[in-house]
N, C-alpha and C positions, 0 to 999 in steps of 0.2 A: 626122450625122457632125460638123458644125461645133460643135454643142452639146457633144458628147462631148470634142472637142479643147479647148474653152474650159474645161470642168470639169477635165479632166486637167491643163491648164496651170496653172489656179488652185491645184489641189491640190499640184502640184509646187512652185509658188512658196511656198505657206504651209509646206510641209514643209521647203523649203530655209531659209526664215526661222527656223523653230524649230530646225533643225539647227545653224544658225550661232549661235543663242543658247546651245544646249547646248555647242557647241564652245568658245564664249567662256568658259563656266564652267570648262572643263577645260584652258584654254590654259596656265595656270600649272603644270599637272601633273595629268594625268588620274588619277582615283582608281584605286588598285591593285585595289580590290574591283570597280570597274566594268570594268576590263580583264579580270579573271578571269571576271566574269559574262558578258562578251561572248564570251570564248573558249569557255566552257561552253555558251552558247546556240548558237554556231555548230556546235560538235560535236554538240549534241543535234539540231539541224536536219538535219545530215548523216545522222545515224543514225535520224531520224524518230521521236524519243521522244515518247510520248503526253502527257508533262507540258507540252509547249509547243505543243499543237495542239488547243485546246478551241474548238468551234464557238460555244458560248455566249459565251465571252470575246470572240471575234472579232466576234460580232453586237453585243455591248455596246459595243465600241470603235468600231464603225462608226457607231452611233447617237450616241455621246458626242462623236465627232470627225467630223462630216459634212464631206464634200468634201476631206478630207485623205488623204494617201498611207497606206493601211491597212497596207501592209507595214512602213513606217517606224514607224508608231504601235505596231504589234504588237511589233516588235523592242524599241522603247523601253520598253514596258510590262513585257515579260518580263525585260529586262536590269535594270531598276530593281528589280523584285521579287526577282530572283536576287541582286542586290547587297546588298539588305537582309538576305536570308537568310544570305549569306556573312559579313556584319558580325556578326550574332547568333552564328553558329557560332564565329567567331574570338574574340569577347569571352568566350564561354563556355569555349572552350579555354584562353584566357589565365588566366581566374579559376580554372579547374580545375587548371592547372599551378601557379598560385600557391599554391592550397590544398595541392597535393601537396608542393611545396617547403617550405611552412610545417610540414606534418606531419613531413617528414623532419628539419627543424631541431629539432623538439621531442623527438626521440629522444635521450636522454641516455645510455642504456646502451651502453657500448663493447664491442668484441669480447672484451676480456680480462675481462669481468664487472665492470667498475668504472663508477661514475657520477661525473662531475666536478661538484663543488659550485659554485654561483654566489657572487657577492659579497653584501655586506649590501644593496646597492641592489637586487639582484634579488629579495630577500626569500625567504620560504619557498616551496618548490615541492612540488606534489603529483603524484606519478607513479603509474602503474598498472603492476604487474608480474605476470607469469605464471610460476609455478614448475612446470617439467615434471619430475615425479618418476618418469617411465618409464611406469608403468601408468596414471597419471592426472595431472592438473595442477591447480594451485591459483592463484587470482587474488587479488591484494592491492592495496590503495591505501595508499601510504606517503608521509609528509610528509618532504621533503628540506630540511633546514635549511641556511642559508648557513654558510660556513666561519668567518667572524668575525661576532660579534654585539655591537655597541656601542650604547649608549643615546643617543637624541637628544631634541630638544625635545618637551615634552609636548603632545599634541593631544587627549587624551580625559580626561574627568573620572572620578574614582573611582566616582561613582554609576552611571555608564553601565557601567563594567567590572563592578562588583559585581552589577548587574542581569542581565548576560548571562553571567556566570561559570558558573552551573549548567548552562546549555545548552552551553557550550564544553567542559566536562569530562566530559559524560555519554558521549561516544564512541558506540559502537554499541548502547548500552543504550537501551531505550524511555524510561526516566526514572530519576532518582536514587532512586526508591522501589522499583525492581526492578532491582538491579544484579547482573548475572551475568558481565559481561565487563570488561576492564580500563578504567579511567578515563584520561582524557587530562589528567594533572597535569604541566604543563610549567613551565619557568622563565619563559617569555614567550609571549604570544599575539599573533597577527597583528592589526595595527591598534591595539594598545594599547602604551603606553611603559613599562609596569610590569615589574619583575623580581619574580617570585613564588617564595616558599618555602612548601612544604606540610608540615603536621604532621597525622599520623593518630592518632586516639584508640585505634585497634586496629591497630597495625602488623603483628600476626600474621595478620590477614585482609585488610587493605588497606594496602599499602605507600605510602610518601610519593611514590613514582614512579608510582602509579596501578595497580600490579599487584594483581589481585584473586585471592585464594585461594578454593578451593571451600569452601563452608560447608554443613553438614547441616541447620541450622535458620536461620530468618530472624534476621539480626543487624543492629543499628543501629550506625553508626559516625559519629563527628563529625570532619569535616575542617575544619582551620583554614588559611585562605589568608592569608599575610602578603605584602603588596605594598609594594614600595619604589620610590620615585622621588624623585630629588634628596635632600633631607634629611627627607622625610616618610614616615610608615609608616601603613598601613591594615591592618585585620584583618577577616576575614569568616568566620563559622562556617557550615558547610553540613552538614545532616543527610543521611546516605547509608544506605540500607537494602540489605543484601546478602541475596540469596535463593539457595537451592540451584539449581544449573544443571540444565537439561534439554536435553542435547545428544546427538546421535547420534555414533558413532565418527568419522564424516567431519567433523562440525562441530568435534569436539574436536581432530582433526588440524589443521584449518584454524586454530583458535585458537592452538594450541601453536606452529605454524610462523610465524604472524603475530607472536607475542611474540618468537620467536627472531629474526625479521627486524628487528623494532623495536629490540631490544637491540643488534643488530649495527650499526644505523644510529646509535644513540646513542653507542656506543663509538668510532665513527670520525668524530665531528664535529670533531675537531681536525686531521684530515687533509685534504689537497687532494682526495682521491678516496675514495669509499666503495666498497670491494670487497665485492660481494655474496657471501654464504656459498655455497661450492660443494657442501657436504655437510650433511646433517641426519640424525642417527640412522643413520649408516652407509649413507645413500642419496644418490646423486648428484642434484644439482639443476641443471637447465638453465634459465636465466632468459631471458625475452623481455619487452619493454616494449609496452604497449598505448597507442596514440595515436589521436586522432580524425582520420580522413582522409576529408574530404568531397569529394575531387576527382572521384570517380566520379559522385556525385550531381550535381555542377555540370556535368559533361560531359553527363550524361543530360538534365538540365534544359535545357541549351543546345540539344541536339539536338531535344528535343520542342518548345521554343519556336520554333526556326527552322522546323521542319516545319509547325507551326501557322500561323505568319506566312505562309509560302509558300502553303499550301493555302487559307487564309482570305482571301487577297488577291483571289481571283476572286469570292468572295461579296461583298466590299466593293465591287468594281467593279460588280456587278449591283445592289447596293443604291443605288449612286450613280446608276445609270440609272433605277431606280424613283423615286428622289427627283426626278430631272429630269422624269419623266412626270407626277408629282403637281404639280410647279410649273407645267408646261404646262397642265394641267387647271385649275388655280386662276387662271391669267392669261387664259384664253380669254374669259370673259365681258367683262372690261374691254377686251380687244383688239378684239372684235367690236363692242362699244358705241362705241368711238372711231372705228373704221372706218366704222360706220353714220353717225355724226355728221358726219364729214368728207365722205362721199359725198353725204349729204343736203344739205350746204351747197354742193354744186356742184362739188366736186373730183373728179378722175378717181381710179380705183382706184390707179393708179401713184403719183399725187401724194399720195394719202392714206397709202399705204405709206411713201413717203419722208418725209412729215411726222411720222408716228408714230415711225419709226426715228430721225429727226433729233432729235426731242424727247427720246427715251430716251438717245441718245448724249451729249447735253449734260448730262443729270442722272445719268449712270451712275456717276460717281465718288462722288457724294454718297448714292447708294442702297446699301442693305445687302441681302445675300442674293443668290441666283442668280435671273436672269430669262431663262430660255432662250428663251421665245417672242419677246421683243424682240431677242435676239441673232440669232435665225433671220431676223427681219425685216431686220436690218442686213445679214446675209449675202445675203438676196434682193436688196436694193438694190444691193449690190456686184456681184452677177451681172448685174443690169440695166445697170449702168454698163459692165461688161466686154463687153456685146454679146449676152448671152443674150436670147432672145425673151421677151416678157412672159408668154406662156402657159406656156412651159417653166419660167420662174423660179417662177411660182405652183405649178406641179406639183412642182418640187423642194422648195418650202417645205412643202407638205403631207406629202411622202414623208419628209423629214428628221425631222420631229417624231414620226412614227410613231403619232400619235393620230387616232382616227376623226373627231373634230370638226374638226380642222385639215384633214384630207383632204377633208371635206365642204365646208369653206370654200373651199379651193383649187379644188374642182370648180365652185362657183358662179362664181368669178372667171374661170376658163377658159371656161365656157359663155358668160359675158357677152362675152368677147373674140371668140369664134367666131360666136355667133348675134346679138350685139348686143341682148341681152335688155333690155327696158325695165322688167322687174319686179325688177331686181337690188336696188334700194333696199328694196322690200317684202320680198324674201327675206332681206336682211340684218337687217331689223328683226325678222322672225320668228325668225331664228337668234339674235339678241341676247336676245329674250324667252325663248327656249328655254334658252339658256345661263345666264340669270339664275335660272330655275327649277331647273336642274340644280345650280347652285352652292348654292342654298338647301337643296335636298335633301341635298347633300353635307355642308353644315354641320350639318344635323340629324343625319345619320348619324354624323358625328364626335362630336357631343355625346352621342349614345346610347352610342357605344363608350367614351367617357371615363367616362360614368356606370357602365358595366359594370365597367371597370377599377377604379373607386373602391369597388365593392361589397365586395370582399374586405377592404381596410383598414377599411371601416366596420363589417363584421362582427367583425373582430378588436377594434376599439375598443369595440364593444358588449359583447363578452365580457369585456374588461378592466374596464369599468364595472360589469358585473354581479358580477364577482368582488369588486371593491372594496366594493360595496353589501352583498353576501351574507356576506363574510368576518366582519365585526364581529357580524352577527346569529348566525352559527354559533358564534363564539367566546364569545358571551354565554350560550349555552344550557348 
């Protein structure tokens, strides 16, 4: 009963100390997410929701925080995990709302069927429109030019413009050698400071504005582009081949309506607003604009990431416990060897424990990595100073580690206290020798596992080398 009171008091003291530290972090203003997480956790506990009552999680927390108030540790763990989940959800919602607002701002089409043009600094805009003709709809991508277009300082050389010009004017045609649709013959092009005038060698089939007339036979046309900038002039001749179109009635309708829409935009470039045509061939047109709206994807991604973080936190906790067990296993041979050395030198088991724990505590700050075995020894020494009996302290030491070898060692030490065994040193030496052999076997097993993991990359590298050797041989055949 006395031992239980000491353990409980020590657990409460450490819990209070950690609680004060946590309160100190939130004295300047407790996190809003933490408050919300605490509220949700309390409500979940009241309703006994299964998301906050995992036996595996509680078992892992008990082993990772020995001697501490498990109720407080469990609450802190779930509140922290829930806070992170709420943060991810909130960030995702904010980004989704921002994307939704950005998509709304990109809608230029007004209720009266007009589109407001931007200034020259805004540049040319490309908008996607849908024409609702009643029985079906048509989709278009239209370039909206700024209301005013003035020339500024040259930034691009004529050689670069002349090289990219064929690609700029081909429009929706596959190439200039198979032209069936209108070419993009503009007065200026985005990214280039030139004013361009076009001359067609066959204006009857290819107008200077880029309009292509249907031809029955393949026809070659020479286009001449005259570019002006400041007081210089350049010319470039481009050979264009017109071929007879092969279009379905639906494709022809789309092409004709697209040309009608483009002509309407060109005619209204001197106005502040471009009023979309309301009728075409005695048919009513209802326009709507297509914009890229990724808000739903962002919200869904935030929900998925938040759920994944919440559900995978338990797995991370268990992996942390497994890592602790591996560290305990690796430290056991060194610990038993040192304990055997000190006991063989004439020290008592208690003095040897205190010596090992004291040496580790002095070097702890300069050491890297986790050393749970020595931390447990420090905890055992503190129990002894707090009045816990030596046998009970050794028993607690073995039980807290959860490893069979440590439980066996604690049993040796307890039997030595109860029976006064004179063979303790011999048994410690046997245990140290056995632990050394197990460590050697563990190292060999890890080496074999590493070799197995490297087998797949080695096979891949062998296949690559074989391909490099065989490819020239096959190519020479």
